[in-house]
Structure formats: structure tokens, C-alpha cells
PASEBA-1860 file (N, C-alpha, C; in nm, 3 decimals):
! residues 67
1> MTVPVRVR> 0.085/-0.118/0.000/0.000/0.000/0.000/0.089/0.124/0.000 ~ 0.056/0.219/-0.081/0.129/0.344/-0.088/0.047/0.452/-0.019 ~ 0.115/0.527/0.071/0.049/0.636/0.144/0.112/0.766/0.097 ~ 0.035/0.857/0.041/0.092/0.985/-0.001/0.128/1.072/0.120 ~ 0.249/1.124/0.120/0.296/1.211/0.229/0.349/1.339/0.166 ~ 0.295/1.451/0.208/0.345/1.580/0.159/0.470/1.617/0.236 ~ 0.573/1.659/0.164/0.702/1.693/0.225/0.741/1.834/0.183 ~ 0.786/1.911/0.280/0.837/2.046/0.252/0.983/2.052/0.297
9> RLPHGADL> 1.070/2.090/0.205/1.211/2.111/0.243/1.222/2.244/0.317 ~ 1.291/2.242/0.428/1.313/2.364/0.505/1.449/2.423/0.467 ~ 1.468/2.553/0.488/1.593/2.617/0.444/1.720/2.548/0.494 ~ 1.721/2.501/0.618/1.843/2.441/0.672/1.868/2.299/0.619 ~ 1.775/2.245/0.542/1.795/2.113/0.483/1.781/2.114/0.332 ~ 1.793/2.229/0.272/1.768/2.244/0.128/1.859/2.156/0.042 ~ 1.980/2.128/0.088/2.075/2.050/0.008/2.074/1.901/0.041 ~ 1.995/1.860/0.139/1.991/1.719/0.179/1.897/1.639/0.088
17> PLPSYQSD> 1.930/1.513/0.064/1.834/1.430/-0.010/1.712/1.402/0.076 ~ 1.599/1.377/0.011/1.479/1.340/0.084/1.495/1.200/0.141 ~ 1.418/1.165/0.245/1.425/1.030/0.299/1.401/0.927/0.188 ~ 1.476/0.817/0.193/1.462/0.714/0.089/1.503/0.578/0.143 ~ 1.454/0.474/0.077/1.493/0.337/0.110/1.636/0.316/0.061 ~ 1.719/0.252/0.142/1.859/0.231/0.104/1.885/0.089/0.054 ~ 1.785/0.003/0.060/1.799/-0.132/0.002/1.659/-0.184/-0.032 ~ 1.655/-0.287/-0.114/1.527/-0.346/-0.154/1.451/-0.407/-0.037
25> EAAGLDLL> 1.521/-0.450/0.066/1.459/-0.517/0.179/1.441/-0.426/0.301 ~ 1.464/-0.298/0.285/1.453/-0.204/0.396/1.310/-0.194/0.446 ~ 1.294/-0.186/0.578/1.161/-0.174/0.638/1.115/-0.029/0.644 ~ 1.206/0.065/0.634/1.171/0.206/0.642/1.270/0.291/0.564 ~ 1.239/0.418/0.556/1.324/0.511/0.484/1.431/0.566/0.577 ~ 1.549/0.597/0.522/1.655/0.659/0.600/1.638/0.810/0.597 ~ 1.646/0.870/0.714/1.629/1.013/0.733/1.761/1.073/0.776 ~ 1.806/1.178/0.711/1.933/1.241/0.746/1.912/1.356/0.843
33> AAVEAPVK> 2.015/1.384/0.921/2.012/1.497/1.014/2.064/1.621/0.942 ~ 1.997/1.732/0.962/2.038/1.859/0.902/2.126/1.934/1.002 ~ 2.247/1.883/1.020/2.342/1.941/1.116/2.474/1.967/1.045 ~ 2.551/2.060/1.099/2.681/2.092/1.040/2.794/2.014/1.104 ~ 2.772/1.961/1.224/2.873/1.885/1.297/2.806/1.766/1.364 ~ 2.881/1.660/1.394/2.822/1.545/1.462/2.754/1.584/1.593 ~ 2.644/1.515/1.624/2.572/1.537/1.750/2.598/1.415/1.838 ~ 2.651/1.437/1.956/2.680/1.328/2.048/2.571/1.325/2.155
41> IIAGARAL> 2.506/1.209/2.168/2.399/1.193/2.265/2.442/1.081/2.360 ~ 2.456/1.114/2.486/2.499/1.012/2.582/2.383/0.920/2.616 ~ 2.414/0.801/2.661/2.313/0.701/2.693/2.209/0.757/2.789 ~ 2.082/0.738/2.757/1.972/0.783/2.840/1.933/0.929/2.820 ~ 2.008/1.000/2.739/1.979/1.143/2.715/1.888/1.158/2.594 ~ 1.837/1.277/2.577/1.754/1.313/2.462/1.813/1.434/2.394 ~ 1.784/1.447/2.266/1.831/1.564/2.192/1.735/1.591/2.078 ~ 1.720/1.716/2.045/1.644/1.755/1.926/1.742/1.762/1.810
49> VPTGIAIA> 1.712/1.688/1.704/1.800/1.684/1.588/1.718/1.727/1.467 ~ 1.752/1.839/1.405/1.674/1.887/1.291/1.689/1.795/1.171 ~ 1.580/1.780/1.095/1.581/1.694/0.977/1.585/1.772/0.846 ~ 1.551/1.898/0.851/1.548/1.977/0.728/1.422/1.960/0.647 ~ 1.324/1.885/0.700/1.197/1.868/0.629/1.081/1.882/0.727 ~ 0.965/1.908/0.671/0.839/1.905/0.745/0.747/1.813/0.665 ~ 0.671/1.729/0.735/0.582/1.636/0.664/0.438/1.655/0.709 ~ 0.347/1.624/0.618/0.203/1.628/0.647/0.150/1.487/0.623
57> LPPHTEAQ> 0.118/1.418/0.729/0.068/1.280/0.717/-0.083/1.279/0.703 ~ -0.133/1.184/0.625/-0.279/1.169/0.614/-0.335/1.120/0.748 ~ -0.464/1.138/0.772/-0.526/1.086/0.894/-0.503/0.936/0.909 ~ -0.492/0.892/1.032/-0.477/0.750/1.066/-0.343/0.691/1.023 ~ -0.241/0.775/1.009/-0.107/0.727/0.980/-0.012/0.785/1.083 ~ 0.108/0.732/1.088/0.208/0.783/1.181/0.346/0.773/1.117 ~ 0.438/0.850/1.169/0.579/0.841/1.130/0.657/0.815/1.257 ~ 0.760/0.735/1.248/0.845/0.705/1.362/0.990/0.732/1.326
65> VRP> 1.065/0.784/1.422/1.209/0.802/1.404/1.275/0.709/1.504 ~ 1.361/0.621/1.453/1.428/0.522/1.538/1.579/0.529/1.515 ~ 1.655/0.491/1.617/1.801/0.490/1.600/1.846/0.381/1.503
END
């Protein structure tokens, strides 16, 4: 099943590729971080990491970001 998702590139992610599958057997799309330097997150901590995109999901759908 294909679910249409509207995507808007934000200025800080204008040069990044859009999320995409990296192999034929991938379960989800790979999302890049829109950062200029590596972000170090210690175990148990949280951090906001910009993606450079905004998405509009249809009703009754969800998006998940996983490590």
C-alpha cells in the first residue's frame, strides 16, 4: 500500500536528499540529520535533531524516528 505524504524542504535542509529506502529489503526510509557537525547523545539522554523537512501525514497514519 502506498500512502501519499506531503514533504516540505526547510531552508536548513535544502541541500539534503529526501528520505529514501537504502535497500530493496529495507523496512523504512533513512532520514538524514540537518546538522553541520556530529551530534553526540549520551546514553539515556535526549536531543532535538533537525531533519530539514516538514511532513504532512494523512489521517490514521504515523511516522516514527528510530536509532
